All heavy atoms as a GROMACS GRO file, in nm:
protein
  533
    1MET      N    1  -0.613   1.767   0.025
    1MET     CA    2  -0.622   1.846   0.144
    1MET      C    3  -0.769   1.857   0.184
    1MET      O    4  -0.855   1.882   0.101
    1MET     CB    5  -0.563   1.984   0.119
    1MET     CG    6  -0.556   2.066   0.244
    1MET     SD    7  -0.450   2.210   0.230
    1MET     CE    8  -0.559   2.324   0.156
    2ILE      N    9  -0.796   1.839   0.310
    2ILE     CA   10  -0.934   1.844   0.361
    2ILE      C   11  -0.964   1.983   0.414
    2ILE      O   12  -0.890   2.036   0.498
    2ILE     CB   13  -0.955   1.740   0.471
    2ILE    CG1   14  -0.927   1.600   0.418
    2ILE    CG2   15  -1.095   1.748   0.529
    2ILE    CD1   16  -0.928   1.492   0.522
    3ILE      N   17  -1.073   2.041   0.364
    3ILE     CA   18  -1.115   2.173   0.412
    3ILE      C   19  -1.250   2.158   0.478
    3ILE      O   20  -1.344   2.103   0.418
    3ILE     CB   21  -1.122   2.274   0.296
    3ILE    CG1   22  -0.984   2.288   0.233
    3ILE    CG2   23  -1.177   2.407   0.344
    3ILE    CD1   24  -0.982   2.373   0.108
    4VAL      N   25  -1.260   2.206   0.602
    4VAL     CA   26  -1.386   2.198   0.676
    4VAL      C   27  -1.430   2.342   0.705
    4VAL      O   28  -1.368   2.411   0.785
    4VAL     CB   29  -1.367   2.121   0.808
    4VAL    CG1   30  -1.498   2.114   0.884
    4VAL    CG2   31  -1.314   1.982   0.782
    5PRO      N   32  -1.539   2.386   0.641
    5PRO     CA   33  -1.588   2.521   0.669
    5PRO      C   34  -1.652   2.525   0.809
    5PRO      O   35  -1.735   2.443   0.844
    5PRO     CB   36  -1.693   2.545   0.560
    5PRO     CG   37  -1.733   2.409   0.515
    5PRO     CD   38  -1.618   2.319   0.538
    6VAL      N   39  -1.608   2.621   0.889
    6VAL     CA   40  -1.660   2.636   1.025
    6VAL      C   41  -1.740   2.765   1.032
    6VAL      O   42  -1.689   2.873   0.997
    6VAL     CB   43  -1.545   2.640   1.128
    6VAL    CG1   44  -1.599   2.655   1.270
    6VAL    CG2   45  -1.459   2.516   1.117
    7LYS      N   46  -1.865   2.756   1.075
    7LYS     CA   47  -1.950   2.873   1.086
    7LYS      C   48  -1.916   2.953   1.210
    7LYS      O   49  -1.857   2.900   1.304
    7LYS     CB   50  -2.098   2.830   1.090
    7LYS     CG   51  -2.145   2.759   0.966
    7LYS     CD   52  -2.284   2.708   0.980
    7LYS     CE   53  -2.323   2.627   0.858
    7LYS     NZ   54  -2.450   2.558   0.875
    8GLU      N   55  -1.951   3.077   1.206
    8GLU     CA   56  -1.924   3.167   1.320
    8GLU      C   57  -1.996   3.115   1.444
    8GLU      O   58  -2.116   3.090   1.441
    8GLU     CB   59  -1.972   3.310   1.287
    8GLU     CG   60  -1.930   3.414   1.389
    8GLU     CD   61  -1.781   3.436   1.391
    8GLU    OE1   62  -1.718   3.430   1.284
    8GLU    OE2   63  -1.726   3.460   1.501
    9GLY      N   64  -1.923   3.095   1.550
    9GLY     CA   65  -1.981   3.052   1.676
    9GLY      C   66  -2.011   2.903   1.682
    9GLY      O   67  -2.076   2.855   1.776
   10GLU      N   68  -1.965   2.827   1.582
   10GLU     CA   69  -1.989   2.682   1.582
   10GLU      C   70  -1.900   2.613   1.684
   10GLU      O   71  -1.784   2.650   1.703
   10GLU     CB   72  -1.964   2.624   1.442
   10GLU     CG   73  -2.003   2.478   1.430
   10GLU     CD   74  -1.983   2.425   1.288
   10GLU    OE1   75  -1.917   2.493   1.208
   10GLU    OE2   76  -2.036   2.317   1.261
   11ASN      N   77  -1.954   2.514   1.746
   11ASN     CA   78  -1.882   2.439   1.848
   11ASN      C   79  -1.762   2.366   1.786
   11ASN      O   80  -1.772   2.311   1.678
   11ASN     CB   81  -1.977   2.339   1.913
   11ASN     CG   82  -1.924   2.284   2.043
   11ASN    OD1   83  -1.812   2.314   2.082
   11ASN    ND2   84  -2.004   2.203   2.107
   12ILE      N   85  -1.648   2.366   1.856
   12ILE     CA   86  -1.526   2.304   1.804
   12ILE      C   87  -1.544   2.152   1.792
   12ILE      O   88  -1.491   2.090   1.702
   12ILE     CB   89  -1.402   2.340   1.890
   12ILE    CG1   90  -1.274   2.294   1.823
   12ILE    CG2   91  -1.413   2.280   2.029
   12ILE    CD1   92  -1.237   2.377   1.705
   13GLU      N   93  -1.621   2.092   1.884
   13GLU     CA   94  -1.644   1.947   1.877
   13GLU      C   95  -1.719   1.910   1.750
   13GLU      O   96  -1.692   1.808   1.688
   13GLU     CB   97  -1.723   1.897   1.999
   13GLU     CG   98  -1.640   1.882   2.125
   13GLU     CD   99  -1.622   2.012   2.200
   13GLU    OE1  100  -1.707   2.104   2.183
   13GLU    OE2  101  -1.524   2.026   2.275
   14LYS      N  102  -1.815   1.996   1.712
   14LYS     CA  103  -1.893   1.972   1.592
   14LYS      C  104  -1.803   1.982   1.467
   14LYS      O  105  -1.813   1.900   1.376
   14LYS     CB  106  -2.006   2.074   1.584
   14LYS     CG  107  -2.121   2.029   1.497
   14LYS     CD  108  -2.238   2.122   1.513
   14LYS     CE  109  -2.359   2.069   1.440
   14LYS     NZ  110  -2.475   2.154   1.457
   15ALA      N  111  -1.714   2.080   1.466
   15ALA     CA  112  -1.622   2.097   1.353
   15ALA      C  113  -1.526   1.979   1.346
   15ALA      O  114  -1.494   1.930   1.237
   15ALA     CB  115  -1.544   2.228   1.369
   16LEU      N  116  -1.481   1.932   1.460
   16LEU     CA  117  -1.390   1.817   1.464
   16LEU      C  118  -1.459   1.692   1.412
   16LEU      O  119  -1.399   1.611   1.341
   16LEU     CB  120  -1.341   1.794   1.607
   16LEU     CG  121  -1.231   1.692   1.627
   16LEU    CD1  122  -1.108   1.730   1.546
   16LEU    CD2  123  -1.196   1.678   1.774
   17LYS      N  124  -1.587   1.678   1.446
   17LYS     CA  125  -1.666   1.564   1.399
   17LYS      C  126  -1.677   1.567   1.246
   17LYS      O  127  -1.665   1.464   1.180
   17LYS     CB  128  -1.804   1.568   1.462
   17LYS     CG  129  -1.867   1.433   1.482
   17LYS     CD  130  -1.994   1.445   1.562
   17LYS     CE  131  -2.020   1.320   1.638
   17LYS     NZ  132  -2.140   1.326   1.719
   18LYS      N  133  -1.700   1.687   1.190
   18LYS     CA  134  -1.708   1.703   1.044
   18LYS      C  135  -1.575   1.661   0.980
   18LYS      O  136  -1.574   1.594   0.878
   18LYS     CB  137  -1.736   1.849   1.007
   18LYS     CG  138  -1.879   1.891   1.021
   18LYS     CD  139  -1.892   2.036   0.973
   18LYS     CE  140  -2.029   2.092   0.995
   18LYS     NZ  141  -2.036   2.232   0.952
   19PHE      N  142  -1.466   1.707   1.042
   19PHE     CA  143  -1.334   1.674   0.988
   19PHE      C  144  -1.311   1.524   0.988
   19PHE      O  145  -1.264   1.466   0.889
   19PHE     CB  146  -1.224   1.743   1.070
   19PHE     CG  147  -1.086   1.698   1.036
   19PHE    CD1  148  -1.025   1.743   0.920
   19PHE    CD2  149  -1.017   1.608   1.115
   19PHE    CE1  150  -0.898   1.699   0.886
   19PHE    CE2  151  -0.891   1.565   1.082
   19PHE     CZ  152  -0.831   1.612   0.967
   20LYS      N  153  -1.343   1.458   1.098
   20LYS     CA  154  -1.324   1.314   1.109
   20LYS      C  155  -1.406   1.239   1.004
   20LYS      O  156  -1.358   1.144   0.942
   20LYS     CB  157  -1.364   1.264   1.248
   20LYS     CG  158  -1.262   1.298   1.354
   20LYS     CD  159  -1.306   1.243   1.489
   20LYS     CE  160  -1.207   1.280   1.598
   20LYS     NZ  161  -1.248   1.228   1.729
   21ARG      N  162  -1.530   1.283   0.980
   21ARG     CA  163  -1.615   1.220   0.880
   21ARG      C  164  -1.554   1.235   0.740
   21ARG      O  165  -1.548   1.140   0.662
   21ARG     CB  166  -1.754   1.282   0.883
   21ARG     CG  167  -1.860   1.182   0.923
   21ARG     CD  168  -1.999   1.238   0.917
   21ARG     NE  169  -2.033   1.299   1.046
   21ARG     CZ  170  -2.076   1.423   1.064
   21ARG    NH1  171  -2.095   1.502   0.962
   21ARG    NH2  172  -2.101   1.469   1.185
   22LYS      N  173  -1.507   1.356   0.707
   22LYS     CA  174  -1.447   1.380   0.575
   22LYS      C  175  -1.319   1.299   0.559
   22LYS      O  176  -1.293   1.243   0.453
   22LYS     CB  177  -1.416   1.529   0.558
   22LYS     CG  178  -1.532   1.609   0.509
   22LYS     CD  179  -1.488   1.747   0.465
   22LYS     CE  180  -1.601   1.823   0.404
   22LYS     NZ  181  -1.558   1.949   0.346
   23PHE      N  182  -1.240   1.292   0.666
   23PHE     CA  183  -1.114   1.219   0.662
   23PHE      C  184  -1.141   1.070   0.640
   23PHE      O  185  -1.073   1.004   0.562
   23PHE     CB  186  -1.037   1.239   0.791
   23PHE     CG  187  -0.903   1.172   0.795
   23PHE    CD1  188  -0.798   1.222   0.720
   23PHE    CD2  189  -0.884   1.058   0.871
   23PHE    CE1  190  -0.674   1.159   0.724
   23PHE    CE2  191  -0.761   0.995   0.874
   23PHE     CZ  192  -0.656   1.045   0.798
   24GLU      N  193  -1.243   1.016   0.705
   24GLU     CA  194  -1.280   0.876   0.690
   24GLU      C  195  -1.327   0.846   0.549
   24GLU      O  196  -1.297   0.739   0.493
   24GLU     CB  197  -1.390   0.842   0.790
   24GLU     CG  198  -1.399   0.695   0.824
   24GLU     CD  199  -1.491   0.669   0.940
   24GLU    OE1  200  -1.458   0.708   1.052
   24GLU    OE2  201  -1.598   0.610   0.915
   25LYS      N  202  -1.399   0.939   0.488
   25LYS     CA  203  -1.450   0.920   0.351
   25LYS      C  204  -1.337   0.915   0.249
   25LYS      O  205  -1.353   0.851   0.144
   25LYS     CB  206  -1.548   1.030   0.314
   25LYS     CG  207  -1.685   1.011   0.374
   25LYS     CD  208  -1.781   1.117   0.325
   25LYS     CE  209  -1.918   1.100   0.386
   25LYS     NZ  210  -2.012   1.202   0.341
   26THR      N  211  -1.225   0.980   0.277
   26THR     CA  212  -1.114   0.980   0.181
   26THR      C  213  -1.050   0.842   0.171
   26THR      O  214  -0.991   0.808   0.069
   26THR     CB  215  -1.005   1.082   0.219
   26THR    OG1  216  -0.954   1.050   0.347
   26THR    CG2  217  -1.059   1.223   0.215
   27GLY      N  218  -1.060   0.760   0.275
   27GLY     CA  219  -1.008   0.623   0.273
   27GLY      C  220  -0.858   0.613   0.297
   27GLY      O  221  -0.797   0.512   0.262
   28VAL      N  222  -0.798   0.715   0.355
   28VAL     CA  223  -0.654   0.715   0.379
   28VAL      C  224  -0.616   0.602   0.474
   28VAL      O  225  -0.520   0.528   0.450
   28VAL     CB  226  -0.608   0.852   0.436
   28VAL    CG1  227  -0.462   0.848   0.477
   28VAL    CG2  228  -0.631   0.960   0.333
   29ILE      N  229  -0.690   0.587   0.581
   29ILE     CA  230  -0.658   0.486   0.682
   29ILE      C  231  -0.675   0.346   0.623
   29ILE      O  232  -0.591   0.258   0.646
   29ILE     CB  233  -0.748   0.504   0.807
   29ILE    CG1  234  -0.722   0.638   0.874
   29ILE    CG2  235  -0.726   0.392   0.906
   29ILE    CD1  236  -0.583   0.657   0.929
   30LYS      N  237  -0.783   0.324   0.546
   30LYS     CA  238  -0.804   0.193   0.484
   30LYS      C  239  -0.687   0.157   0.392
   30LYS      O  240  -0.639   0.044   0.391
   30LYS     CB  241  -0.935   0.192   0.405
   30LYS     CG  242  -1.058   0.179   0.491
   30LYS     CD  243  -1.181   0.167   0.405
   30LYS     CE  244  -1.306   0.159   0.488
   30LYS     NZ  245  -1.427   0.152   0.408
   31GLU      N  246  -0.645   0.253   0.311
   31GLU     CA  247  -0.534   0.231   0.219
   31GLU      C  248  -0.406   0.200   0.294
   31GLU      O  249  -0.331   0.110   0.258
   31GLU     CB  250  -0.516   0.355   0.131
   31GLU     CG  251  -0.402   0.344   0.032
   31GLU     CD  252  -0.430   0.246  -0.079
   31GLU    OE1  253  -0.546   0.210  -0.102
   31GLU    OE2  254  -0.332   0.202  -0.144
   32LEU      N  255  -0.382   0.273   0.402
   32LEU     CA  256  -0.261   0.250   0.484
   32LEU      C  257  -0.261   0.111   0.541
   32LEU      O  258  -0.162   0.039   0.535
   32LEU     CB  259  -0.255   0.354   0.596
   32LEU     CG  260  -0.136   0.342   0.690
   32LEU    CD1  261  -0.009   0.380   0.618
   32LEU    CD2  262  -0.156   0.434   0.809
   33ARG      N  263  -0.372   0.066   0.597
   33ARG     CA  264  -0.381  -0.068   0.656
   33ARG      C  265  -0.366  -0.176   0.549
   33ARG      O  266  -0.303  -0.279   0.572
   33ARG     CB  267  -0.513  -0.084   0.729
   33ARG     CG  268  -0.514  -0.006   0.858
   33ARG     CD  269  -0.636  -0.038   0.942
   33ARG     NE  270  -0.633   0.041   1.063
   33ARG     CZ  271  -0.736   0.100   1.119
   33ARG    NH1  272  -0.855   0.089   1.062
   33ARG    NH2  273  -0.724   0.169   1.229
   34ARG      N  274  -0.425  -0.150   0.432
   34ARG     CA  275  -0.414  -0.248   0.322
   34ARG      C  276  -0.269  -0.262   0.278
   34ARG      O  277  -0.221  -0.374   0.254
   34ARG     CB  278  -0.500  -0.203   0.204
   34ARG     CG  279  -0.510  -0.306   0.092
   34ARG     CD  280  -0.587  -0.252  -0.027
   34ARG     NE  281  -0.518  -0.143  -0.094
   34ARG     CZ  282  -0.416  -0.159  -0.180
   34ARG    NH1  283  -0.373  -0.279  -0.209
   34ARG    NH2  284  -0.360  -0.055  -0.237
   35ARG      N  285  -0.197  -0.153   0.273
   35ARG     CA  286  -0.057  -0.159   0.230
   35ARG      C  287   0.031  -0.224   0.337
   35ARG      O  288   0.128  -0.290   0.304
   35ARG     CB  289  -0.004  -0.018   0.201
   35ARG     CG  290  -0.060   0.038   0.074
   35ARG     CD  291  -0.001   0.173   0.043
   35ARG     NE  292  -0.063   0.227  -0.076
   35ARG     CZ  293  -0.003   0.315  -0.156
   35ARG    NH1  294   0.119   0.358  -0.126
   35ARG    NH2  295  -0.065   0.362  -0.261
   36GLN      N  296  -0.001  -0.203   0.464
   36GLN     CA  297   0.079  -0.264   0.570
   36GLN      C  298   0.059  -0.415   0.571
   36GLN      O  299   0.150  -0.490   0.607
   36GLN     CB  300   0.038  -0.208   0.706
   36GLN     CG  301   0.093  -0.071   0.731
   36GLN     CD  302   0.048  -0.015   0.866
   36GLN    OE1  303  -0.046  -0.066   0.927
   36GLN    NE2  304   0.114   0.090   0.911
   37ALA      N  305  -0.057  -0.460   0.531
   37ALA     CA  306  -0.090  -0.603   0.538
   37ALA      C  307  -0.064  -0.672   0.405
   37ALA      O  308  -0.115  -0.780   0.381
   37ALA     CB  309  -0.236  -0.621   0.580
   38PHE      N  310   0.017  -0.614   0.319
   38PHE     CA  311   0.044  -0.672   0.186
   38PHE      C  312   0.114  -0.806   0.201
   38PHE      O  313   0.206  -0.822   0.280
   38PHE     CB  314   0.130  -0.578   0.102
   38PHE     CG  315   0.168  -0.637  -0.030
   38PHE    CD1  316   0.076  -0.643  -0.133
   38PHE    CD2  317   0.294  -0.690  -0.050
   38PHE    CE1  318   0.110  -0.698  -0.254
   38PHE    CE2  319   0.330  -0.745  -0.170
   38PHE     CZ  320   0.238  -0.750  -0.273
   39GLU      N  321   0.067  -0.902   0.125
   39GLU     CA  322   0.129  -1.034   0.120
   39GLU      C  323   0.172  -1.064  -0.022
   39GLU      O  324   0.098  -1.036  -0.116
   39GLU     CB  325   0.029  -1.142   0.164
   39GLU     CG  326   0.043  -1.184   0.304
   39GLU     CD  327  -0.052  -1.298   0.338
   39GLU    OE1  328  -0.126  -1.345   0.248
   39GLU    OE2  329  -0.050  -1.339   0.452
   40LYS      N  330   0.289  -1.120  -0.035
   40LYS     CA  331   0.335  -1.157  -0.168
   40LYS      C  332   0.246  -1.267  -0.222
   40LYS      O  333   0.193  -1.349  -0.146
   40LYS     CB  334   0.480  -1.207  -0.162
   40LYS     CG  335   0.576  -1.099  -0.126
   40LYS     CD  336   0.723  -1.138  -0.133
   40LYS     CE  337   0.759  -1.280  -0.138
   40LYS     NZ  338   0.902  -1.308  -0.135
   41PRO      N  339   0.225  -1.270  -0.354
   41PRO     CA  340   0.140  -1.373  -0.413
   41PRO      C  341   0.186  -1.515  -0.380
   41PRO      O  342   0.106  -1.604  -0.361
   41PRO     CB  343   0.148  -1.346  -0.562
   41PRO     CG  344   0.181  -1.202  -0.573
   41PRO     CD  345   0.266  -1.171  -0.453
   42SER      N  346   0.318  -1.535  -0.371
   42SER     CA  347   0.369  -1.668  -0.340
   42SER      C  348   0.328  -1.711  -0.199
   42SER      O  349   0.296  -1.828  -0.175
   42SER     CB  350   0.522  -1.673  -0.353
   42SER     OG  351   0.582  -1.581  -0.264
   43VAL      N  352   0.327  -1.617  -0.106
   43VAL     CA  353   0.285  -1.647   0.031
   43VAL      C  354   0.137  -1.680   0.034
   43VAL      O  355   0.093  -1.774   0.102
   43VAL     CB  356   0.318  -1.529   0.125
   43VAL    CG1  357   0.264  -1.553   0.264
   43VAL    CG2  358   0.468  -1.505   0.129
   44THR      N  359   0.057  -1.604  -0.041
   44THR     CA  360  -0.086  -1.628  -0.048
   44THR      C  361  -0.115  -1.767  -0.104
   44THR      O  362  -0.198  -1.841  -0.049
   44THR     CB  363  -0.155  -1.522  -0.136
   44THR    OG1  364  -0.119  -1.392  -0.090
   44THR    CG2  365  -0.305  -1.537  -0.134
   45ASN      N  366  -0.044  -1.803  -0.211
   45ASN     CA  367  -0.063  -1.937  -0.272
   45ASN      C  368  -0.023  -2.045  -0.175
   45ASN      O  369  -0.090  -2.149  -0.166
   45ASN     CB  370   0.018  -1.949  -0.401
   45ASN     CG  371  -0.036  -1.859  -0.510
   45ASN    OD1  372  -0.153  -1.818  -0.506
   45ASN    ND2  373   0.048  -1.826  -0.606
   46ARG      N  374   0.084  -2.024  -0.102
   46ARG     CA  375   0.130  -2.124  -0.004
   46ARG      C  376   0.025  -2.145   0.104
   46ARG      O  377  -0.003  -2.259   0.146
   46ARG     CB  378   0.264  -2.082   0.056
   46ARG     CG  379   0.331  -2.192   0.134
   46ARG     CD  380   0.467  -2.152   0.190
   46ARG     NE  381   0.551  -2.083   0.093
   46ARG     CZ  382   0.608  -1.964   0.116
   46ARG    NH1  383   0.589  -1.902   0.230
   46ARG    NH2  384   0.683  -1.908   0.025
   47LYS      N  385  -0.032  -2.037   0.152
   47LYS     CA  386  -0.136  -2.046   0.255
   47LYS      C  387  -0.258  -2.122   0.204
   47LYS      O  388  -0.317  -2.203   0.275
   47LYS     CB  389  -0.178  -1.907   0.303
   47LYS     CG  390  -0.082  -1.845   0.400
   47LYS     CD  391  -0.135  -1.715   0.456
   47LYS     CE  392  -0.041  -1.656   0.557
   47LYS     NZ  393  -0.092  -1.530   0.612
   48LYS      N  394  -0.298  -2.093   0.078
   48LYS     CA  395  -0.412  -2.163   0.018
   48LYS      C  396  -0.382  -2.313   0.012
   48LYS      O  397  -0.468  -2.396   0.040
   48LYS     CB  398  -0.438  -2.111  -0.123
   48LYS     CG  399  -0.519  -1.986  -0.128
   48LYS     CD  400  -0.548  -1.952  -0.274
   48LYS     CE  401  -0.616  -1.818  -0.288
   48LYS     NZ  402  -0.637  -1.783  -0.429
   49MET      N  403  -0.261  -2.348  -0.032
   49MET     CA  404  -0.222  -2.488  -0.045
   49MET      C  405  -0.224  -2.556   0.092
   49MET      O  406  -0.277  -2.667   0.106
   49MET     CB  407  -0.083  -2.498  -0.107
   49MET     CG  408  -0.038  -2.638  -0.132
   49MET     SD  409  -0.133  -2.722  -0.258
   49MET     CE  410  -0.072  -2.640  -0.403
   50MET      N  411  -0.170  -2.493   0.194
   50MET     CA  412  -0.166  -2.550   0.327
   50MET      C  413  -0.307  -2.570   0.383
   50MET      O  414  -0.337  -2.670   0.446
   50MET     CB  415  -0.083  -2.464   0.422
   50MET     CG  416   0.064  -2.456   0.386
   50MET     SD  417   0.149  -2.614   0.378
   50MET     CE  418   0.153  -2.657   0.550
   51ARG      N  419  -0.394  -2.476   0.355
   51ARG     CA  420  -0.533  -2.487   0.400
   51ARG      C  421  -0.603  -2.604   0.330
   51ARG      O  422  -0.675  -2.682   0.394
   51ARG     CB  423  -0.607  -2.357   0.372
   51ARG     CG  424  -0.752  -2.358   0.413
   51ARG     CD  425  -0.816  -2.222   0.387
   51ARG     NE  426  -0.959  -2.230   0.387
   51ARG     CZ  427  -1.035  -2.223   0.495
   51ARG    NH1  428  -0.978  -2.209   0.614
   51ARG    NH2  429  -1.167  -2.230   0.488
   52ALA      N  430  -0.578  -2.618   0.200
   52ALA     CA  431  -0.641  -2.728   0.125
   52ALA      C  432  -0.592  -2.863   0.177
   52ALA      O  433  -0.671  -2.956   0.192
   52ALA     CB  434  -0.608  -2.712  -0.023
   53ILE      N  435  -0.463  -2.873   0.207
   53ILE     CA  436  -0.407  -2.998   0.261
   53ILE      C  437  -0.470  -3.028   0.395
   53ILE      O  438  -0.508  -3.142   0.424
   53ILE     CB  439  -0.254  -2.987   0.273
   53ILE    CG1  440  -0.191  -2.985   0.134
   53ILE    CG2  441  -0.197  -3.102   0.356
   53ILE    CD1  442  -0.042  -2.950   0.133
   54TYR      N  443  -0.483  -2.927   0.480
   54TYR     CA  444  -0.541  -2.945   0.613
   54TYR      C  445  -0.686  -2.994   0.604
   54TYR      O  446  -0.726  -3.089   0.671
   54TYR     CB  447  -0.534  -2.812   0.690
   54TYR     CG  448  -0.603  -2.814   0.823
   54TYR    CD1  449  -0.548  -2.880   0.931
   54TYR    CD2  450  -0.726  -2.751   0.841
   54TYR    CE1  451  -0.610  -2.882   1.055
   54TYR    CE2  452  -0.790  -2.752   0.963
   54TYR     CZ  453  -0.730  -2.818   1.070
   54TYR     OH  454  -0.794  -2.822   1.192
   55ILE      N  455  -0.764  -2.932   0.517
   55ILE     CA  456  -0.904  -2.971   0.499
   55ILE      C  457  -0.914  -3.112   0.445
   55ILE      O  458  -0.998  -3.192   0.489
   55ILE     CB  459  -0.978  -2.870   0.410
   55ILE    CG1  460  -0.993  -2.737   0.484
   55ILE    CG2  461  -1.114  -2.922   0.366
   55ILE    CD1  462  -1.047  -2.623   0.401
   56GLN      N  463  -0.827  -3.146   0.351
   56GLN     CA  464  -0.827  -3.280   0.293
   56GLN      C  465  -0.795  -3.384   0.401
   56GLN      O  466  -0.857  -3.490   0.405
   56GLN     CB  467  -0.726  -3.289   0.180
   56GLN     CG  468  -0.736  -3.414   0.096
   56GLN     CD  469  -0.644  -3.408  -0.024
   56GLN    OE1  470  -0.542  -3.339  -0.020
   56GLN    NE2  471  -0.678  -3.479  -0.130
   57GLN      N  472  -0.700  -3.354   0.489
   57GLN     CA  473  -0.666  -3.447   0.596
   57GLN      C  474  -0.780  -3.463   0.694
   57GLN      O  475  -0.804  -3.573   0.745
   57GLN     CB  476  -0.540  -3.399   0.670
   57GLN     CG  477  -0.414  -3.418   0.590
   57GLN     CD  478  -0.291  -3.358   0.658
   57GLN    OE1  479  -0.304  -3.282   0.754
   57GLN    NE2  480  -0.174  -3.389   0.606
   58LEU      N  481  -0.854  -3.356   0.720
   58LEU     CA  482  -0.970  -3.365   0.808
   58LEU      C  483  -1.074  -3.459   0.751
   58LEU      O  484  -1.131  -3.541   0.823
   58LEU     CB  485  -1.030  -3.227   0.831
   58LEU     CG  486  -0.962  -3.134   0.929
   58LEU    CD1  487  -1.036  -3.000   0.935
   58LEU    CD2  488  -0.953  -3.194   1.066
   59HIS      N  489  -1.099  -3.447   0.622
   59HIS     CA  490  -1.198  -3.531   0.557
   59HIS      C  491  -1.153  -3.678   0.557
   59HIS      O  492  -1.235  -3.767   0.572
   59HIS     CB  493  -1.226  -3.485   0.414
   59HIS     CG  494  -1.304  -3.357   0.407
   59HIS    ND1  495  -1.431  -3.344   0.457
   59HIS    CD2  496  -1.270  -3.235   0.356
   59HIS    CE1  497  -1.472  -3.220   0.438
   59HIS    NE2  498  -1.378  -3.150   0.378
   60GLN      N  499  -1.024  -3.701   0.539
   60GLN     CA  500  -0.973  -3.838   0.540
   60GLN      C  501  -0.983  -3.900   0.680
   60GLN      O  502  -1.013  -4.018   0.695
   60GLN     CB  503  -0.827  -3.842   0.492
   60GLN     CG  504  -0.812  -3.823   0.344
   60GLN     CD  505  -0.665  -3.821   0.301
   60GLN    OE1  506  -0.576  -3.820   0.385
   60GLN    NE2  507  -0.643  -3.818   0.170
   61ASN      N  508  -0.962  -3.821   0.784
   61ASN     CA  509  -0.971  -3.870   0.921
   61ASN      C  510  -1.115  -3.904   0.961
   61ASN      O  511  -1.137  -3.989   1.045
   61ASN     CB  512  -0.911  -3.769   1.018
   61ASN     CG  513  -0.760  -3.763   1.007
   61ASN    OD1  514  -0.698  -3.853   0.955
   61ASN    ND2  515  -0.703  -3.652   1.054
   62GLU      N  516  -1.211  -3.837   0.900
   62GLU     CA  517  -1.350  -3.863   0.931
   62GLU      C  518  -1.393  -4.000   0.877
   62GLU      O  519  -1.476  -4.068   0.934
   62GLU     CB  520  -1.441  -3.754   0.869
   62GLU     CG  521  -1.440  -3.625   0.946
   62GLU     CD  522  -1.528  -3.520   0.882
   62GLU    OE1  523  -1.590  -3.549   0.776
   62GLU    OE2  524  -1.537  -3.409   0.937
   63GLU      N  525  -1.335  -4.039   0.765
   63GLU     CA  526  -1.373  -4.165   0.702
   63GLU      C  527  -1.312  -4.282   0.766
   63GLU      O  528  -1.281  -4.326   0.854
   63GLU     CB  529  -1.331  -4.166   0.554
   63GLU     CG  530  -1.403  -4.062   0.474
   63GLU     CD  531  -1.347  -4.053   0.333
   63GLU    OE1  532  -1.248  -4.120   0.302
   63GLU    OE2  533  -1.404  -3.976   0.254
   0.00000   0.00000   0.00000
């Protein structure tokens, strides 16, 4: 839980800015995006293999 101490008479925009900074430091958004973009290891390996084949074909076409 994020607690932002607000001083008496402090501007609400300033308090909101403090909250946003603290929230960003917790890394919740980064973790959420990382989990949404999860790829199975088999898919990752397949992509690596396809990339290697593509690069190899490029080199063969140059020769």
